[in-house]
N, C-alpha and C positions, 0 to 999 in steps of 0.2 A: 505492499498498499505506500503511496507519495504522498507526500503533505497534497498537491494539487488536490486528491480526493477527500481532501477532511477543512483544509481552509476553511474560514469565512471570505466570503469576499464583498459583502456589505462593508463596506472600509465607510466608518467614522472617520473624521480629519476635524485640526482645529487650526489657525493661527497662533502662531508663533507669542504674537500679539494679547491674543485672546486674552483674558483671564482665568486664571484656575479656575474660578467658578462658573466660567462659561465651559468650562472643560466635563468639571463635574457634573452640570446638568448636565453636559451632552453623553455621557457614559451613561447615568444615572435612565434619564429617558429614552436609552437604547441597549440597557439592560450588561451592557460590556465591561471588563475592565483596565481596557486600555484604549485609545483612542492614537492614531499615527497625526505627527505635529509637522504642517505644510512649511520647510523651509525648503531655502538651498541642499541644505543635506538635509533628510527628512529625518523626524527624532521621533521618540516615544513617549509618553507620559498618560502612567497609569495607574490607578488605586493606591498604589503605596507610596507615591509623588505629593496624591493628596494627603492621606495620612500623614506625610514629613512636613505638608504646609499646617493643619492645625500642629502637630505637637510642638512644633519651634515658635507658634504665635502670631504665622502669619497670616498675611489679612488676605480669604481668599478673592477678593474682588480690586485690590490692588499690585498684586502680584501674579503678573504674567506669566504665561505657559512656557515661552524659554528661560525662565529664572529658576525651575524645576525639572525641566523637562531631560529624558536621556539624551544626548542627543550622539552620534552616528553611531548609531546600534546594528546590531549584529544581524544578517540577514541569514535568507534561505533560498533557495530557488525550486519552481512547482514541484520539478521532478525528483527529488531526493526523498529517499525513504523517510513514512512517518520515525520508526528508529533512529534516525540521522537525527532529526529534529530533537527530540526531544532528551537522545544525548548532550546538544549541543544546548536545550537549557540547562539543563546538570552540574554540567560543563563549566555555563556563566552564571548561574545562580538567578536565571530569567521564567517570568512565565508566562513568554510570550516572542516571537518570532515574527516580522515583515516579512512576505513574499514579495519576491521582488523575479520581474523577466528582466524587461527594461524601465519597467515604474514601479510601483508597488501594486503589488494586483490582488493581494490578499493578506490574511495576519491568519497565523495558528498560535493559539492558546496551548495550556496543560492540558485546559479542560478537550478540545479539540483531540487532543494524544491519547488524554484516557478512553477518552469515548472508541475512537476507533480500535482501541484496544477490549471493549466488552462486543 
Protein backbone atom coordinates (compact mmCIF):
# COMPACT_ATOMS: atom_id res chain seq x y z
CA UNK A 1 0.00 0.00 0.00
CA UNK A 2 1.35 3.43 -0.95
CA UNK A 3 0.96 6.87 0.61
CA UNK A 4 -1.32 7.83 -2.29
CA UNK A 5 -3.77 5.10 -1.23
CA UNK A 6 -4.32 6.58 2.24
CA UNK A 7 -3.41 10.28 2.09
CA UNK A 8 -5.91 13.10 2.47
CA UNK A 9 -6.21 15.22 -0.65
CA UNK A 10 -8.62 17.87 0.68
CA UNK A 11 -5.91 20.16 1.98
CA UNK A 12 -6.60 22.97 4.39
CA UNK A 13 -4.16 25.85 3.94
CA UNK A 14 -3.46 29.04 5.84
CA UNK A 15 -1.35 32.11 5.06
CA UNK A 16 1.75 32.66 7.20
CA UNK A 17 0.45 36.13 8.10
CA UNK A 18 -2.85 34.77 9.47
CA UNK A 19 -3.31 34.70 13.21
CA UNK A 20 -2.96 31.50 15.18
CA UNK A 21 -6.64 31.90 16.09
CA UNK A 22 -7.61 31.77 12.41
CA UNK A 23 -5.56 28.58 11.97
CA UNK A 24 -7.18 27.05 15.08
CA UNK A 25 -10.66 27.91 13.80
CA UNK A 26 -9.83 26.30 10.43
CA UNK A 27 -8.58 23.13 12.14
CA UNK A 28 -11.66 22.93 14.34
CA UNK A 29 -14.05 23.49 11.43
CA UNK A 30 -12.32 20.86 9.26
CA UNK A 31 -11.72 18.45 12.20
CA UNK A 32 -8.00 18.19 11.43
CA UNK A 33 -4.88 18.50 13.56
CA UNK A 34 -2.61 20.17 11.00
CA UNK A 35 -2.79 22.62 8.13
CA UNK A 36 -0.33 23.55 5.40
CA UNK A 37 1.12 27.03 5.58
CA UNK A 38 1.30 28.57 2.13
CA UNK A 39 4.66 30.29 1.89
CA UNK A 40 7.55 30.34 -0.57
CA UNK A 41 8.73 27.23 1.29
CA UNK A 42 5.54 25.65 2.61
CA UNK A 43 5.36 24.83 6.29
CA UNK A 44 2.93 23.24 8.67
CA UNK A 45 1.11 24.30 11.81
CA UNK A 46 -0.24 21.59 14.09
CA UNK A 47 -2.39 21.29 17.19
CA UNK A 48 0.86 20.91 19.14
CA UNK A 49 1.91 24.38 17.96
CA UNK A 50 -1.42 25.76 19.17
CA UNK A 51 -0.89 24.22 22.61
CA UNK A 52 2.55 25.84 22.72
CA UNK A 53 1.01 29.28 22.03
CA UNK A 54 -1.38 28.85 24.95
CA UNK A 55 1.26 27.38 27.27
CA UNK A 56 3.61 30.31 26.61
CA UNK A 57 0.84 32.82 27.30
CA UNK A 58 0.95 34.23 23.77
CA UNK A 59 -2.12 35.84 22.26
CA UNK A 60 -3.72 33.64 19.58
CA UNK A 61 -5.17 36.72 17.90
CA UNK A 62 -1.91 38.68 17.68
CA UNK A 63 0.53 35.78 17.15
CA UNK A 64 1.04 34.97 13.48
CA UNK A 65 1.09 31.46 12.09
CA UNK A 66 4.59 32.18 10.78
CA UNK A 67 5.84 32.77 14.33
CA UNK A 68 4.98 29.22 15.48
CA UNK A 69 4.80 27.06 12.35
CA UNK A 70 7.35 24.44 11.39
CA UNK A 71 9.13 25.63 8.24
CA UNK A 72 10.96 23.34 5.84
CA UNK A 73 8.93 20.28 6.69
CA UNK A 74 9.82 16.71 5.86
CA UNK A 75 7.78 15.46 2.89
CA UNK A 76 7.04 12.20 1.10
CA UNK A 77 6.00 11.30 -2.43
CA UNK A 78 2.71 9.60 -3.23
CA UNK A 79 4.45 6.44 -4.47
CA UNK A 80 6.37 5.45 -1.33
CA UNK A 81 5.06 2.65 0.87
CA UNK A 82 2.94 3.66 3.87
CA UNK A 83 5.39 1.77 6.07
CA UNK A 84 8.20 4.07 4.93
CA UNK A 85 6.11 7.15 5.77
CA UNK A 86 5.38 5.63 9.19
CA UNK A 87 9.08 5.05 9.77
CA UNK A 88 9.80 8.69 8.89
CA UNK A 89 7.16 9.87 11.35
CA UNK A 90 8.75 7.74 14.05
CA UNK A 91 12.29 8.90 13.20
CA UNK A 92 11.41 12.61 13.18
CA UNK A 93 8.84 12.47 16.00
CA UNK A 94 6.06 13.91 13.86
CA UNK A 95 2.45 12.98 13.12
CA UNK A 96 1.92 14.58 9.71
CA UNK A 97 3.80 14.53 6.42
CA UNK A 98 2.88 16.67 3.43
CA UNK A 99 2.78 14.62 0.23
CA UNK A 100 4.54 16.26 -2.71
CA UNK A 101 4.69 15.57 -6.38
CA UNK A 102 5.61 18.89 -7.98
CA UNK A 103 3.42 20.71 -5.46
CA UNK A 104 1.80 19.54 -2.26
CA UNK A 105 -0.90 17.10 -3.32
CA UNK A 106 -1.96 15.72 0.04
CA UNK A 107 -1.14 14.97 3.64
CA UNK A 108 -0.63 11.69 5.46
CA UNK A 109 -1.09 11.51 9.21
CA UNK A 110 -0.33 8.92 11.86
CA UNK A 111 -4.09 8.33 11.98
CA UNK A 112 -4.08 7.53 8.22
CA UNK A 113 -1.21 5.08 8.77
CA UNK A 114 -3.00 3.36 11.64
CA UNK A 115 -6.25 3.12 9.67
CA UNK A 116 -4.43 1.56 6.71
CA UNK A 117 -3.16 -1.28 8.89
CA UNK A 118 -6.49 -2.32 10.31
